[in-house]
N, C-alpha and C positions, 0 to 999 in steps of 0.2 A: 292470646291462649285460651281466655275463659269467654271469649265473645265470641257471635256468630259470624263477624264480621271478614269480610275478605280482605288481605293485604293492601288491595288496589284502594278498595273504600275507606281503608284506614290512612292512608298514605295522603287520600284525596283530603279528608277531614283535616288532618294534620295541614296540610298545604293551605289549604282554604283559611285555617284559623292563624297561620303565621302570615298571611299577608291582608286579613282584614283591615279594612280601612286606610289602606296603602292606595293612593291614589294611580301609581305607575309604579309596576314591579320591578322594571326595569331602571330604574332611577335611585334604586333603596343603597346603592353603592354612594361612598363619599370619599371622592380623589383625596389625596395627601396633601394638594394646595389648600383645600378647605380648614384641614389644620393649623397648617401653616397661615393662612391669612385672618383666621379666626384667633390664634395667637399674636397674630402683629395689631390686630384690632383692642386686643386687651393689652397691650403692650408688655407680654413676657418673653419675646423674643431674645435673644441673648446677641451683643452686640457683634462678640466676636464672630458669631456663624453667621449673622445676616447684620452687614455693613449697612448704613443707611445715609442718604443727603438729608440736609435740612435742618431742622428744628434742634436748638442746643440740648446738649446731654443733660439728664435730669441729675439735678444734686442727691446727697446720699440719703437715703430711706424714700426719696419721693418717686412716686409713678411716672414713667414715660408718658405722656400724651399719645393717643392716637394718630395717627397720619391722616391727612385728608385728601391726599393723591398716592394714588401708589401704582406703579409700572412692575408689572411682571412679563418677563421674555424668558422664554422656557427652547433652551438651545437641543434640538431634538424633536422638538414639536408639541404642540398640546392637543388634547382630545376636546369633541363636542361635550364631554361630560365636564371637564374642566371649565369650557366658556359657558355651561349653562349655571355653574356653579356660582361663578363670578357675575353673572348677568342678574343672579337671584340675591347676590349679595346687594349687588347694587343697587337694586330695587329696596331692601330691606334697611339699607344705612342712606337714607339721603346726603348724608355729611360728609359721606366719603367716596371717593370716586377711584374705581381700582380700570385698570388696562391691562389687557392680555394680549400678550404676542408671543409668537413663536416662529421657529422656520417651516413650519408646514402645521397643517391643521388633520391630524390623522383620524381616518375610519380604521376597520378591522383588518381591510385588504393593505393596505400602508403601512400599518403597524406591525404586520405579519412580515411584510417585506425588507420592513428594519431588523428584525429579530433574524431574517435569516442573514443579515448581512453582519452580523456580528460574528468578532473571530470564533473560530471552532477551539474546541477544546486542544487543538494540536499546537495552536499559535499563531497558525497563518490566518489571514483574512480571507471571506469568504470572496469569489471575483464578483465584478459588477453584476448588475445585470443584463447588460446588452451583451457583456462575453457568454454568458451563460447562455442565451438564446442563439448565441452566432455557432456555439458547438453542439447543438441539436441537430 
């Protein structure tokens, strides 16, 4: 209102201020898997939601020890971002090894294809991609 800057100049300055010091603006988002693995390493995951195999359960008042090996398998697929996070976590924590697997590795095209296959609001499932292509 009281400055002589254009809207574009003000927006540009705001964006530059927000990304200052960021190595890659496309990797600022943290996947939900990151929160889950961080809680796992801190020993704060609940046993009822995240059952595990391995060490003995902690005694009353004692904190659960962090696992040494973790296997994460995601039905429906994983993203490159989740894979990057697991790789960074393995590098940052040499005493812990996290293995990530999934039914597929999604890119933007494969993810959008999966979203198209979700049941519609009408309750019926969307037809497979092959039958849609045959009807065209």
